[in-house]
C-alpha positions as CSV (number, residue, x, y, z in Angstrom):
1,X,-11.2,8.6,93.2
2,X,-9.5,6.8,90.3
3,X,-12.1,8.3,87.9
4,X,-11.6,11.8,89.3
5,X,-7.8,11.5,89.0
6,X,-8.1,10.2,85.4
7,X,-10.4,13.1,84.5
8,X,-8.0,15.6,86.0
9,X,-5.1,14.1,84.0
10,X,-7.1,14.3,80.8
11,X,-8.0,17.9,81.5
12,X,-4.4,18.9,82.2
13,X,-3.3,17.1,79.0
14,X,-5.8,18.9,76.7
15,X,-5.2,22.3,78.3
16,X,-1.4,21.9,77.8
17,X,-1.9,20.8,74.2
18,X,-4.0,23.9,73.6
19,X,-1.3,26.1,75.1
20,X,1.4,24.5,72.8
21,X,-0.8,24.9,69.8
22,X,-1.4,28.6,70.6
23,X,2.3,29.2,71.1
24,X,3.1,27.4,67.8
25,X,0.7,29.5,65.9
26,X,2.1,32.8,67.3
27,X,5.7,32.0,66.0
28,X,6.1,33.5,62.5
29,X,7.8,31.3,59.9
30,X,9.7,33.3,57.3
31,X,8.8,32.7,53.7
32,X,11.4,33.3,50.9
33,X,10.4,33.7,47.3
34,X,12.6,33.9,44.3
35,X,10.7,35.4,41.4
36,X,11.8,35.8,37.8
37,X,9.8,38.4,36.0
38,X,10.1,41.3,33.5
39,X,11.8,44.5,34.5
40,X,9.9,47.7,33.6
41,X,12.7,50.0,34.7
42,X,16.2,49.8,33.0
43,X,17.8,50.6,36.4
44,X,16.6,47.2,37.8
45,X,18.5,45.4,35.0
46,X,21.6,47.5,35.7
47,X,21.5,46.7,39.4
48,X,21.1,43.0,38.6
49,X,24.1,43.1,36.3
50,X,26.2,44.9,38.9
51,X,25.4,42.2,41.5
52,X,26.3,39.4,39.0
53,X,29.6,41.2,38.2
54,X,30.4,41.6,41.9
55,X,29.7,37.9,42.6
56,X,31.9,37.0,39.6
57,X,34.8,39.2,40.9
58,X,34.5,37.7,44.4
59,X,34.6,34.2,43.1
60,X,37.7,35.0,41.0
61,X,39.4,37.0,43.8
62,X,41.9,34.2,44.7
63,X,43.0,33.9,41.1
64,X,43.3,37.6,40.7
65,X,45.5,37.9,43.9
66,X,47.8,35.0,42.7
67,X,48.1,36.3,39.1
68,X,48.7,40.0,39.8
69,X,50.9,40.1,42.9
70,X,54.3,38.7,44.0
71,X,52.7,35.5,45.4
72,X,53.4,33.4,42.3
73,X,57.1,33.9,42.3
74,X,57.4,33.3,46.1
75,X,55.4,30.1,46.2
76,X,57.2,28.7,43.2
77,X,60.6,29.3,44.9
78,X,59.4,27.7,48.1
79,X,58.3,24.6,46.4
80,X,61.6,24.3,44.5
81,X,63.4,24.7,47.8
82,X,61.4,21.9,49.4
83,X,62.0,19.6,46.5
84,X,65.7,20.4,46.5
85,X,66.0,19.6,50.2
86,X,64.1,16.4,49.7
87,X,62.0,16.7,52.8
88,X,58.8,15.6,51.1
89,X,55.9,17.4,52.9
90,X,58.0,19.4,55.4
91,X,57.3,22.3,55.7
92,X,53.6,21.6,54.9
93,X,51.8,23.3,52.0
94,X,49.8,25.3,54.5
95,X,53.0,26.8,56.1
96,X,54.5,27.6,52.7
97,X,51.3,29.2,51.4
98,X,50.9,31.2,54.6
99,X,54.4,32.5,54.6
100,X,54.1,33.3,50.9
101,X,50.9,35.2,51.6
102,X,52.4,37.3,54.4
103,X,55.5,38.1,52.3
104,X,53.2,39.1,49.5
105,X,51.4,41.5,51.8
106,X,54.8,42.9,52.9
107,X,56.0,43.4,49.3
108,X,52.7,44.8,48.1
109,X,52.2,47.2,51.1
110,X,53.2,50.3,49.1
111,X,50.9,49.4,46.3
112,X,48.1,48.7,48.8
113,X,48.6,52.0,50.5
114,X,48.4,53.8,47.1
115,X,45.1,52.0,46.3
116,X,43.7,52.9,49.7
117,X,44.7,56.6,49.5
118,X,43.7,57.2,45.8
119,X,40.8,54.9,45.3
120,X,39.2,53.3,48.4
121,X,39.1,56.2,50.9
122,X,38.0,58.9,48.3
123,X,35.2,56.6,47.1
124,X,34.0,55.9,50.7
125,X,34.0,59.6,51.4
126,X,31.9,60.2,48.3
127,X,34.6,62.4,46.6
128,X,34.9,60.2,43.4
129,X,32.7,57.9,41.5
130,X,33.0,54.1,41.1
131,X,34.6,54.4,37.6
132,X,37.2,56.8,38.9
133,X,37.9,54.6,41.9
134,X,38.4,51.5,39.8
135,X,40.7,53.4,37.5
136,X,42.7,54.7,40.4
137,X,42.9,51.2,41.9
138,X,44.2,49.6,38.7
139,X,47.0,52.2,38.1
140,X,49.2,51.2,41.1
141,X,48.8,47.5,40.2
142,X,49.7,48.3,36.6
143,X,52.9,50.1,37.8
144,X,53.9,47.1,39.9
145,X,53.3,44.6,37.1
146,X,55.1,46.7,34.5
147,X,58.2,46.9,36.7
148,X,58.3,43.0,36.9
149,X,57.3,42.2,33.3
150,X,59.8,41.6,30.6
151,X,59.5,43.5,27.3
152,X,59.8,40.2,25.4
153,X,56.7,38.8,27.0
154,X,54.8,42.0,26.3
155,X,55.9,42.0,22.7
156,X,54.7,38.4,22.2
157,X,51.2,39.0,23.4
158,X,51.0,42.3,21.5
159,X,52.1,40.7,18.3
160,X,49.4,38.0,18.6
161,X,46.7,40.6,19.2
162,X,45.2,42.5,16.3
163,X,45.5,46.0,17.8
164,X,47.5,49.1,17.1
165,X,51.0,49.0,18.6
166,X,50.9,50.9,22.0
167,X,52.9,54.1,22.0
168,X,54.1,53.6,25.6
169,X,54.0,51.0,28.3
170,X,51.2,52.8,30.0
171,X,49.0,52.3,26.9
172,X,49.2,48.4,27.2
173,X,45.7,47.0,28.0
174,X,45.3,45.1,31.2
175,X,44.3,41.8,29.4
176,X,47.7,41.8,27.8
177,X,49.7,43.0,30.8
178,X,48.4,40.2,33.2
179,X,49.4,37.2,31.1
180,X,52.8,38.8,30.3
181,X,53.3,39.4,34.0
182,X,52.4,35.8,34.9
183,X,54.9,34.4,32.3
184,X,57.6,36.7,33.6
185,X,57.0,35.6,37.2
186,X,57.1,31.9,36.2
187,X,60.4,32.5,34.5
188,X,61.8,34.3,37.5
189,X,60.5,31.6,39.9
190,X,62.2,28.9,37.8
191,X,65.5,30.7,37.7
192,X,65.5,31.1,41.5
193,X,64.6,27.4,41.7
194,X,67.5,26.4,39.5
195,X,70.0,28.3,41.8
196,X,68.4,26.7,44.8
197,X,68.9,23.2,43.4
198,X,72.6,23.5,42.7
199,X,74.2,23.2,46.2
200,X,71.8,20.4,47.2
201,X,72.4,18.6,44.0
202,X,76.2,18.7,44.7
203,X,75.6,17.1,48.1
204,X,73.5,14.3,46.4
205,X,76.3,13.7,43.9
206,X,79.0,13.6,46.6
207,X,77.0,11.2,48.8
208,X,76.2,8.9,45.8
209,X,79.8,8.8,44.8
210,X,81.0,7.9,48.3
211,X,78.3,5.1,48.6
212,X,79.3,3.7,45.2
213,X,83.0,3.6,46.1
214,X,82.2,1.9,49.4
215,X,80.0,-0.7,47.6
216,X,76.8,0.3,49.5
217,X,74.4,-0.2,46.7
218,X,71.4,-1.0,48.8
219,X,71.4,2.3,50.8
220,X,69.3,5.1,49.1
221,X,71.6,8.1,48.6
222,X,68.7,10.5,49.2
223,X,68.2,9.1,52.8
224,X,71.9,9.5,53.6
225,X,72.2,13.0,51.9
226,X,69.1,14.4,53.6
227,X,70.7,15.1,57.1
228,X,73.7,16.8,55.4
229,X,71.4,19.0,53.3
230,X,69.4,20.0,56.3
231,X,72.6,20.7,58.3
232,X,74.0,22.8,55.4
233,X,70.7,24.7,55.1
234,X,70.6,25.5,58.9
235,X,74.3,26.5,59.1
236,X,74.0,29.0,56.3
237,X,70.7,30.4,57.7
238,X,68.9,29.3,54.6
239,X,65.5,30.8,55.3
240,X,67.0,34.2,55.9
241,X,69.0,34.0,52.6
242,X,66.1,32.7,50.5
243,X,63.5,35.3,51.9
244,X,66.0,38.2,51.6
245,X,66.8,37.2,48.0
246,X,63.2,37.0,47.1
247,X,62.6,40.5,48.6
248,X,65.5,41.9,46.8
249,X,64.3,40.4,43.5
250,X,61.2,42.8,43.7
251,X,63.2,45.9,44.6
């Protein structure tokens, strides 16, 4: 009986192993090949270059959004505000970046609608070509950046570039307009940061003078002034004032 039982166990083992092997052979395993060869058709090269260009644009999309929208001025003003309050990492960077992003969408909403109406939807409907869609998409962004760019910054980049002087602002190339816009936004952000620092700096000076007159040299003035700065910011509804001032600066 033991021998019969042992033979039955061996038979069941071999039969199950055959089933597993048959099942494993029926499952297809995908094979991926990356071949580098010669292109006989010029269209193959054009498609490859378009894919590379699209990948490059996608990788640079965050930088393009930061450098061509209102995001730069807003995030600079928020960081100056946090440094003026002296609250260190409060609000966190994620909160400031998220608020700046949504304010950017709010400010850029008319420009986004123009791009959607004149470039994206006509291209998806097959009414215009890709070149026309790209041109129609750049024009609203150009109008927005031209409104926020100083003539001094445009003149500086034009003077350093060996090109004929543009007859109008619409003739300015995009590679000159973008750095001029960035410099103008940095200047505007620093100006807003300067005005944000003044009231909080006055509180720091008053608290420091009081502590010096009382002989409290060992108490950090920043620690004592921080509750008063937060109280002042809350009483004057500071976030409403700052955000409304930023929105009016783009009007």
